[in-house]
DSSP file (Angstrom, degrees, kcal/mol; ACC not computed):
  #  RESIDUE AA STRUCTURE BP1 BP2  ACC     N-H-->O    O-->H-N    N-H-->O    O-->H-N    TCO  KAPPA ALPHA  PHI   PSI    X-CA   Y-CA   Z-CA
    1    1 A M              0   0    0      0, 0.0    50,-0.1     0, 0.0     3,-0.0   0.000 360.0 360.0 360.0 127.4   10.1  -10.6    1.3
    2    2 A P        -     0   0    0      0, 0.0     2,-0.5     0, 0.0    50,-0.3  -0.326 360.0-105.1 -73.9 156.1    8.2   -7.3    1.0
    3    3 A T  E     -a   52   0A   0     48,-3.0    50,-2.7    39,-0.1     2,-0.5  -0.694  39.4-137.0 -76.0 126.7    5.2   -6.5    3.1
    4    4 A V  E     -a   53   0A   0     -2,-0.5     2,-0.4    48,-0.2    16,-0.4  -0.773  21.7-175.8 -95.8 128.3    2.2   -6.7    0.9
    5    5 A I  E     -a   54   0A   0     48,-2.9    50,-2.7    -2,-0.5     2,-0.4  -0.982  11.8-166.7-117.8 131.3   -0.6   -4.1    1.0
    6    6 A S  E     -aB  55  17A   0     11,-2.6    11,-2.5    -2,-0.4     2,-0.4  -0.924  17.4-161.1-125.6 149.0   -3.6   -4.7   -1.1
    7    7 A V  E     +aB  56  16A   0     48,-2.5    50,-2.8    -2,-0.4     9,-0.2  -0.996  30.2 150.6-122.4 124.7   -6.6   -2.6   -2.2
    8    8 A A  E     - B   0  15A   0      7,-2.0     7,-3.3    -2,-0.4    51,-0.1  -0.986  48.9 -85.0-151.9 155.9   -9.6   -4.5   -3.4
    9    9 A P  E     - B   0  14A   0      0, 0.0     2,-0.3     0, 0.0     5,-0.3  -0.345  33.0-170.9 -64.2 145.6  -13.4   -4.1   -3.6
   10   10 A E  E >   - B   0  13A   0      3,-2.8     3,-1.9     1,-0.2    49,-0.0  -0.803  61.4 -61.4-138.4  91.2  -15.4   -5.1   -0.5
   11   11 A G  T 3  S-     0   0    0     -2,-0.3    -1,-0.2     1,-0.3     0, 0.0  -0.505 118.7 -18.3  63.1-131.2  -19.1   -5.1   -1.3
   12   12 A P  T 3  S+     0   0    0      0, 0.0    -1,-0.3     0, 0.0     2,-0.1   0.546 136.1  57.6 -82.1  -5.4  -20.0   -1.5   -2.3
   13   13 A A  E <  S-B   10   0A   0     -3,-1.9    -3,-2.8    17,-0.1     2,-0.4  -0.325  83.9-108.2-111.2-168.2  -16.8   -0.1   -0.7
   14   14 A W  E     -BC   9  28A   0     14,-2.8    14,-3.0    -5,-0.3     2,-0.4  -0.981  25.0-149.4-130.0 140.4  -13.0   -0.7   -1.0
   15   15 A A  E     -BC   8  27A   0     -7,-3.3    -7,-2.0    -2,-0.4     2,-0.5  -0.881   6.0-154.4-115.5 140.9  -10.7   -2.4    1.5
   16   16 A V  E     -BC   7  26A   0     10,-2.4    10,-2.2    -2,-0.4     2,-0.4  -0.961  23.1-174.6-107.5 126.7   -7.1   -1.9    2.4
   17   17 A R  E     +B    6   0A   0    -11,-2.5   -11,-2.6    -2,-0.5     2,-0.2  -0.944  22.5 167.0-125.0 144.7   -5.4   -5.0    3.8
   18   18 A C    >>  -     0   0    0      4,-0.4     4,-2.7    -2,-0.4     3,-1.8  -0.632   9.8-173.6-153.0  89.8   -2.0   -5.7    5.2
   19   19 A A  T 34 S+     0   0    0      1,-0.3   -14,-0.1   -15,-0.3    -1,-0.1   0.776  83.8  61.2 -59.5 -28.6   -1.9   -9.1    7.0
   20   20 A A  T 34 S+     0   0    0    -16,-0.4    -1,-0.3     1,-0.1     3,-0.1   0.742 118.5  26.5 -69.9 -21.8    1.6   -8.4    8.2
   21   21 A L  T <4 S+     0   0    0     -3,-1.8     2,-0.3     1,-0.3    -2,-0.2   0.778 125.7  14.1-111.8 -37.0    0.4   -5.4   10.2
   22   22 A F     <  -     0   0    0     -4,-2.7    -4,-0.4     1,-0.1    -1,-0.3  -0.997  47.9-145.0-148.9 150.1   -3.2   -5.7   11.1
   23   23 A D  S    S+     0   0    0     -2,-0.3     2,-0.1    -3,-0.1    -1,-0.1   0.819  83.1  65.4 -81.1 -34.0   -6.0   -8.3   11.2
   24   24 A N  S    S-     0   0    0     -6,-0.1    -6,-0.3     1,-0.1     2,-0.2  -0.470  82.1-117.8 -90.3 160.5   -8.9   -6.1   10.2
   25   25 A V        -     0   0    0     -2,-0.1     2,-0.6    -8,-0.1    -8,-0.2  -0.626  17.2-129.2 -92.0 156.5   -9.4   -4.3    6.9
   26   26 A I  E     -C   16   0A   0    -10,-2.2   -10,-2.4    -2,-0.2     2,-0.4  -0.945  28.2-149.9-104.2 120.5   -9.6   -0.6    6.5
   27   27 A I  E     -C   15   0A   0     -2,-0.6     2,-0.3   -12,-0.2   -12,-0.2  -0.749  16.9-179.7 -99.7 136.4  -12.8    0.3    4.6
   28   28 A H  E     -C   14   0A   0    -14,-3.0   -14,-2.8    -2,-0.4     6,-0.0  -0.953  31.8-131.6-129.6 151.2  -13.1    3.4    2.3
   29   29 A K  S    S+     0   0    0     -2,-0.3     2,-0.3   -16,-0.2    -1,-0.1   0.781  91.1  38.9 -72.9 -27.1  -16.1    4.5    0.2
   30   30 A S  S  > S-     0   0    0      1,-0.1     4,-1.9   -16,-0.1     5,-0.1  -0.913  74.1-129.9-127.1 153.8  -14.1    5.0   -2.9
   31   31 A G  H  > S+     0   0    0     -2,-0.3     4,-2.8     1,-0.2     5,-0.2   0.858 109.1  57.0 -64.4 -36.4  -11.2    3.2   -4.6
   32   32 A G  H  > S+     0   0    0      2,-0.2     4,-2.3     1,-0.2    -1,-0.2   0.902 107.8  46.3 -63.4 -41.8   -9.3    6.4   -5.0
   33   33 A R  H  > S+     0   0    0      2,-0.2     4,-2.3     1,-0.2    -1,-0.2   0.894 112.8  50.4 -67.7 -39.2   -9.4    7.0   -1.2
   34   34 A A  H  X S+     0   0    0     -4,-1.9     4,-2.4     2,-0.2    -2,-0.2   0.922 111.7  47.7 -63.9 -44.0   -8.4    3.4   -0.5
   35   35 A E  H  X S+     0   0    0     -4,-2.8     4,-2.8     2,-0.2     5,-0.2   0.911 111.0  51.0 -64.2 -41.9   -5.5    3.6   -2.9
   36   36 A A  H  X S+     0   0    0     -4,-2.3     4,-2.2     1,-0.2    -1,-0.2   0.908 111.4  48.0 -61.9 -41.7   -4.3    6.9   -1.4
   37   37 A A  H  X S+     0   0    0     -4,-2.3     4,-2.2     2,-0.2    -1,-0.2   0.908 112.8  48.5 -64.9 -41.4   -4.4    5.5    2.1
   38   38 A A  H  X S+     0   0    0     -4,-2.4     4,-2.6     2,-0.2    -2,-0.2   0.893 110.9  50.1 -66.9 -40.1   -2.5    2.4    1.0
   39   39 A R  H  X S+     0   0    0     -4,-2.8     4,-2.4     2,-0.2    -1,-0.2   0.900 110.4  50.8 -64.6 -39.6    0.1    4.5   -0.8
   40   40 A G  H  X S+     0   0    0     -4,-2.2     4,-2.3    -5,-0.2    -2,-0.2   0.907 110.6  48.7 -63.1 -41.7    0.5    6.6    2.3
   41   41 A L  H  X S+     0   0    0     -4,-2.2     4,-2.5     2,-0.2     5,-0.2   0.926 111.6  49.3 -63.0 -45.7    1.0    3.4    4.4
   42   42 A A  H  X S+     0   0    0     -4,-2.6     4,-2.4     1,-0.2    -2,-0.2   0.892 110.9  50.8 -61.0 -40.1    3.5    2.0    2.0
   43   43 A E  H  X S+     0   0    0     -4,-2.4     4,-2.2     2,-0.2    -1,-0.2   0.920 110.8  47.5 -64.9 -44.3    5.4    5.3    2.0
   44   44 A R  H  X S+     0   0    0     -4,-2.3     4,-1.2     2,-0.2    -2,-0.2   0.901 113.4  48.0 -65.5 -40.2    5.5    5.4    5.8
   45   45 A L  H  <>S+     0   0    0     -4,-2.5     5,-2.5     2,-0.2     3,-0.2   0.903 109.8  53.4 -65.5 -40.1    6.7    1.8    6.0
   46   46 A S  H ><5S+     0   0    0     -4,-2.4    26,-2.7     1,-0.2     3,-1.7   0.917 107.3  50.9 -59.1 -44.7    9.3    2.5    3.4
   47   47 A Q  H 3<5S+     0   0    0     -4,-2.2    -1,-0.2     1,-0.3    -2,-0.2   0.782 106.5  56.2 -64.0 -26.9   10.6    5.4    5.4
   48   48 A A  T 3<5S-     0   0    0     -4,-1.2    -1,-0.3    -3,-0.2    -2,-0.2   0.401 128.1 -98.3 -86.2   2.9   10.8    3.1    8.4
   49   49 A G  T < 5S+     0   0    0     -3,-1.7     2,-0.5     1,-0.3    -3,-0.2   0.690  80.8 132.0  92.2  19.9   13.0    0.7    6.5
   50   50 A V      < -     0   0    0     -5,-2.5     2,-0.3    20,-0.1    -1,-0.3  -0.914  53.9-132.1-109.8 127.8   10.4   -1.8    5.3
   51   51 A D        -     0   0    0     -2,-0.5   -48,-3.0   -50,-0.1     2,-0.3  -0.595  32.3-167.7 -72.1 134.7   10.1   -3.0    1.7
   52   52 A C  E     -aD   3  69A   0     17,-2.2    17,-2.6    -2,-0.3     2,-0.4  -0.948  21.2-161.7-129.5 148.4    6.5   -2.9    0.5
   53   53 A L  E     -aD   4  68A   0    -50,-2.7   -48,-2.9    -2,-0.3     2,-0.5  -0.991  12.7-160.9-125.8 120.3    4.5   -4.1   -2.4
   54   54 A L  E     -aD   5  67A   0     13,-3.3    13,-2.9    -2,-0.4     2,-0.5  -0.903   5.7-170.1-105.0 123.8    1.2   -2.4   -3.1
   55   55 A E  E     -aD   6  66A   0    -50,-2.7   -48,-2.5    -2,-0.5     2,-0.5  -0.961   2.7-164.2-115.2 128.4   -1.4   -4.3   -5.2
   56   56 A V  E     -aD   7  65A   0      9,-2.8     8,-2.9    -2,-0.5     9,-1.6  -0.949   7.3-161.9-115.1 127.4   -4.5   -2.6   -6.5
   57   57 A R  E     - D   0  63A   0    -50,-2.8     6,-0.2    -2,-0.5     2,-0.1  -0.767  12.3-129.7-107.6 151.9   -7.4   -4.6   -7.8
   58   58 A L    >   -     0   0    0      4,-2.8     3,-1.9    -2,-0.3    -1,-0.0  -0.380  39.3 -93.7 -86.4 172.7  -10.4   -3.6  -10.0
   59   59 A R  T 3  S+     0   0    0      1,-0.3    -1,-0.1     2,-0.1    -2,-0.0   0.831 127.6  54.0 -57.5 -33.5  -14.0   -4.4   -9.2
   60   60 A D  T 3  S-     0   0    0      2,-0.1    -1,-0.3     1,-0.1     3,-0.1   0.439 121.6-107.4 -83.7   2.7  -13.8   -7.5  -11.4
   61   61 A G  S <  S+     0   0    0     -3,-1.9    -2,-0.1     1,-0.3    -1,-0.1   0.298  73.7 139.2  92.2  -9.2  -10.8   -8.7   -9.4
   62   62 A A        -     0   0    0      1,-0.1    -4,-2.8    -5,-0.1     2,-0.5  -0.349  64.0-101.4 -67.5 149.1   -8.2   -8.1  -12.2
   63   63 A L  E     -D   57   0A   0     -6,-0.2    -6,-0.3     1,-0.2     3,-0.1  -0.611  37.2-179.0 -73.8 119.5   -4.9   -6.6  -11.1
   64   64 A A  E     -     0   0A   0     -8,-2.9     2,-0.3    -2,-0.5    -7,-0.2   0.809  63.1 -20.9 -88.5 -34.3   -5.0   -2.8  -11.9
   65   65 A G  E     -D   56   0A   0     -9,-1.6    -9,-2.8     2,-0.0     2,-0.4  -0.974  45.9-146.7-171.8 157.0   -1.4   -2.1  -10.7
   66   66 A R  E     -D   55   0A   0     -2,-0.3     2,-0.4   -11,-0.2   -11,-0.2  -0.997  20.4-172.3-134.1 127.0    1.5   -3.2   -8.6
   67   67 A F  E     -D   54   0A   0    -13,-2.9   -13,-3.3    -2,-0.4     2,-0.4  -0.955  11.5-147.6-125.8 139.6    3.7   -0.6   -7.0
   68   68 A V  E     -D   53   0A   0     -2,-0.4   -15,-0.2   -15,-0.2   -17,-0.0  -0.898   9.0-173.0-108.6 133.7    7.0   -1.1   -5.1
   69   69 A A  E     -D   52   0A   0    -17,-2.6   -17,-2.2    -2,-0.4     3,-0.1  -0.865  20.9-153.3-121.9  93.8    8.1    1.0   -2.2
   70   70 A P        -     0   0    0      0, 0.0   -20,-0.1     0, 0.0   -21,-0.1  -0.310  27.3 -93.7 -70.0 151.0   11.6    0.0   -1.3
   71   71 A A        -     0   0    0    -22,-0.2     2,-0.4   -23,-0.1   -24,-0.2  -0.353  43.5-159.7 -61.2 138.7   13.0    0.4    2.2
   72   72 A R        -     0   0    0    -26,-2.7   -23,-0.2   -22,-0.1     2,-0.1  -0.941  12.7-126.2-122.4 146.0   14.9    3.7    2.7
   73   73 A S    >   -     0   0    0     -2,-0.4     3,-1.8     1,-0.1   -24,-0.1  -0.387  35.4-101.6 -80.4 168.2   17.4    4.5    5.3
   74   74 A A  T 3  S+     0   0    0      1,-0.3    -1,-0.1    -2,-0.1   -27,-0.0   0.684 121.5  58.5 -64.3 -17.2   17.0    7.7    7.4
   75   75 A T  T 3  S+     0   0    0      2,-0.0     8,-3.5     7,-0.0     2,-0.4   0.313  90.2  88.0 -97.4   9.4   19.5    9.4    5.2
   76   76 A M  B <   -E   82   0B   0     -3,-1.8     6,-0.2     6,-0.2     2,-0.1  -0.852  66.8-141.4-108.7 145.1   17.6    9.0    2.0
   77   77 A N    >   -     0   0    0      4,-2.5     3,-2.0    -2,-0.4    -4,-0.1  -0.246  41.8 -81.2 -91.1-174.6   15.0   11.3    0.6
   78   78 A A  T 3  S+     0   0    0      1,-0.3    -1,-0.0     2,-0.1    -2,-0.0   0.698 129.4  55.2 -63.3 -21.1   11.7   10.5   -1.2
   79   79 A L  T 3  S-     0   0    0      2,-0.1    -1,-0.3     3,-0.0     3,-0.1   0.384 118.9-109.0 -92.2   3.4   13.6   10.0   -4.5
   80   80 A G  S <  S+     0   0    0     -3,-2.0     2,-0.3     1,-0.3    -2,-0.1   0.683  76.3 133.4  78.7  17.7   15.9    7.5   -3.0
   81   81 A Q        -     0   0    0      1,-0.1    -4,-2.5     2,-0.0    -1,-0.3  -0.753  66.7 -96.4-102.4 148.9   18.9    9.8   -3.1
   82   82 A A  B      E   76   0B   0     -2,-0.3    -6,-0.2    -6,-0.2    -1,-0.1  -0.395 360.0 360.0 -61.9 134.2   21.3   10.4   -0.2
   83   83 A A              0   0    0     -8,-3.5    -1,-0.2    -2,-0.1    -7,-0.1   0.455 360.0 360.0 -81.6 360.0   20.3   13.6    1.7
């Protein structure tokens, strides 16, 4: 089961959540910054060998996108190819 990271509106700001890693939310002023932070987190977890699923929500709660960051071994590069 992949680790789920979500980006969703939180009042006037945007929240990054990952219940598997932390109890508190990470708040950003813009959705773009929140998504960038979540993608960075997913990438780092992927490099550490953890499968991740990133879900991004719109202000109305609709799903804007779902991205998969599969676990990579230390010998794989960012494209998933053997180094």
